[in-house]
N, C-alpha and C positions, 0 to 999 in steps of 0.2 A: 503493499499499496505504499507506504514510505516512497519508495518509487515513482510507485505512479506515480503522486502528486509532485513530485523534486521532477518528473519529466512535463509536468503539467505547466510548472511558472516554469522551466523555460521556455518552456512552446510562452507562454503570453510574452515573458521577456524581447526575446524576438520579437514578437508584433508590433508593441509596442513599447521597445525601447527606443525608438529615435524622436515617438510624437511629440509635436510641438507645443501640444497643449492637457497641462496635469490633468487626469481621470477622464479625458478621452480617448475609446477607446471602440466607441461604435460611432458611426456617421448615418445619418435617414435624409438623403436626398426624396423630398414628395415634390412632383411639379406638378400641375393644373393647367391641360392644356385651353387657350383662350381665356385663359386670367388675365384681363386688362388690371393695371395699377388704378387705371379709372373707380372703377367700379369699389373701393374701400369705402368712402366715405357716404353712402347709401346701403352699402350691404349687413344682412344678418350674420353675422361671422362670428361669432364671442370666441373661440377656438382657436382660428388667426389671429383673433385680438391680443388673446391669452398670452403668447407667443410672443406677440410684440413686446406686450410689456415688460415677457421675461427675459426678454434678449435684445436683441442691435436688427435694426430693420431701415429697409429705404419701402418711398413707395416711385421713386424715380429712377431705381434700375432698366436702363435698357437690350433687348435687344438688338439682333447683329441686322443687315437687312438684303434680302428681304425680309419682313413680320412675318412669316409663310414657320408652317412649322418642323420638314426636317432639315431646315439651314442651323434653325435653333435649338432644338434638341442639338443634334449633331455639335455645337457650338455651346453649349454647357458645357457638355462633357469630354470634349477632345482640347480644352484650353484656346480655340484660336479661330478665327474666321471661317466662312465656305470659302475668301482666298486663299486661307493653306489648306483647309480640309476638303476642301474640293464639293461638298454638297449643296446644291445651290437652289435646287427645286421647291414648290412643296411635299411632295411626297418619293424624295430621293430615295433610293434602292441600293446606291451605288454615288461616289464620285462621279461628275460630270465634266469635271476640270480635273487633271493628274491631285493629285498629295503632295505635295513639297516635299513629306515622306512618309515612310511607310514602319512599322511596328514588324515584328515579327510573325503576328495571327495577318499580314499583308490591308492594313487596315491603317488607319489614321490614329497616330497614340491619342489614346488616351488613359481617363481615370481608371478603368480597367487594366489595360495592361496595365499599366506603370506601376499599380497596387498588384496585381500579380504575381511579375517580375522583381520585387522588392521587397515582395513580401509572399511568398510561394502558400502561406499556409494561412490566405485569410478566405472568409467564410464573405461570397461576394454574391449580389442576386440583382435579378431586372425581374420585376412584373407589369406586365404593362397592359394597356385598356388598346388607345391604337398598333393597330398590326404596325406599321410601318416605322415603330422602335425596333424591332426589330433588325432593322439592315443598317442598326447605327452601332452597333459595340459587337463584341469582337467575340462567340458565344461561348470557345474554344477557354475563355478566359475569366469565365463564372462558374458557379456553382451551382443557379439554381434561375435557371427563365421559364419564365408564364405571362405568355398572350389570355386575354382574355375579352377579345371580339367585339370591345366598344362596351360592356362589360365593367364596372365600376364600382359595385358592387362586390361583385363576386374577385376582383383586384384588391380589394378592401379585406375581404376575406382571405384569401391565399397570401397577401402578405404577411394578418395577424399570426397565421397557422406556420408561416417560417420565419415569425418572428421568436414566438415561443420557442419554436420544435431549436432553431441554429443562432439563434440571439447571431445573427450576421453582422460582421465587423463593419462594409458600406452594401448598403438596398437603395438600389433605387427603386421608388412608385411611382406608377404614368395613371394620371386621373384625363379619361377620354374629354370629360366633361371642364369647364361650361363650352367650350370650344361647338359642342353641336347645337345647344340651344341657341350660340348665337349666330350661324349659319341657316339653324333653320328658322329664328322667332329673329333674333334678333339682338345688338350687343345696346346694353344700357335697355333694357325693356324689364317689365315685370317678372318676365318667366324666367330672364337669363339670371336677376336677380334669387329668385327662385329657388334656382339650378346650384346658386355659390352655399345659398343657406345649406342646401343636399349635400353639396362637397365638403361643407364646413364642420359637418356633423360627422362624415367618414375620416376627418381626417380626426378628431375627436374621441374615434374605435380605431385606430393609428396611436393615437397618443397613448391612450389605457393600456391601449398592447404591449407597449415599449413600458411603462410602471409597470404591469403582471409578469411582463417578463422578468424583472429585478434587473431593466436594463438603464433607466429613466438617471438616475448616473452619475452614468458613465457613457449616455448619447449626447451627439450633437443631431442637431437638426432642423435640415434646412428647408425651405418653402417657399417655391415661385414657380415663375413662368417661363415656357418659350414667345407666346407673344399674344395682344390684346384684342381689335380690335374695333371694326365702324360697323353702325350698320348691319346687315348679313356678311361683312367678311374680313380681311389681312389682308399685308400683306405690303401695302402702301407705307408711307411718310408719316403718316399723323402719331402725334406725342399718344392719343388712345390704343394703335397700333401695337404702338416702341416700348411701351412703361410697362415696366411687369416690377409687381413685388417683390423683394428680395427680403426674408425673414429667419432669423440661424437663432435656436438659444441653444442652449447647454451650458458642463463647463468650459469657465475661462470664459465664456461669451458675456459683455457685457449685459446690463438690465438694462431695459427701457428706455434703448442710446435711438436716437433717429441717426443713422452714418448718414456724411454729410460728400462723405468724397464719391466718385464716380464711381459707378459699377456695370458690365459690362458680364454679358451671362455666361462669356468664357469665363468669367474670375470662377465660377462657383467652381471647374475645376481645379483650376488651381490656391482658393481656399480647404477644399477637400484632399487635393496632395499637401499642403505647408499642416492642413491638424496631426497628419497623417506621417508629417516628416520625411518623405518621401521624394528624389530627388528631378526634380517634371525636367519636358524633352526641351532644350534649344527651339525649338521648332514655338512652342507654345507663345504666347501673347498676354494670355491673362498673369493678374497679380493678384495674390493673396489678398483680401479685404483685413486690410492689418485692422484698423477702426474696429471694429467688430469686438477685440479681443481686449480681456484684463490686462 
């Protein structure tokens, strides 16, 4: 038994020895598709607003252009914009431009690949509602992948089960809403705000699962989006389309702290890498959001 405990301690020591944030053992990234920062003043989203009080946040983070889905989900986890990673369309399944460099998985380097390379024993998961996410990460680098075919409730259930069973070091959870309502009915409509409220309830279930798993005190949770929207679309250059929420709470994160520094979506990958103490690729242009930490 002593040998088993010692081996486990050595494993955890290797995984967290280089972490930059004391007490941070897990990072949960939650992305909500089409969730414009403009919606916060009208939204009934108590769990999100509690995260803001408990952590650091801005409603002025920006997407890359075009303000569309695959382009920005790729940028969020790849630490760079489309000029470098090459994903340029709403539903890119592979780079339309040659990626500036490739990792051992044949893709542009991402938070998944550098975490797997530098901490081989890390438990990494991706649970997503929109099928397009499945083309934006190296599947061989993750332990758990679940696509739920536009079903955010199922994605929540899968995430809760995975959190409790495996206590992942890094987990990305993607919600397809409120983007669907934005396209079908419209942004900044009563129906859109009803959907944001539903998203907030799903977020609350995930936060409770993190607590139930005994991970709460050791988890940094980031909530953000790929883009916003205007009328029934997105992809353009309006602030309604480009400004996204960026909220982070957890050990080492300053509380009730409105961030003043410029934040781009590709800074998310850089921030996660910094938390884990990872060396980032030279081709990344993202910067860790240092203002958020004590």
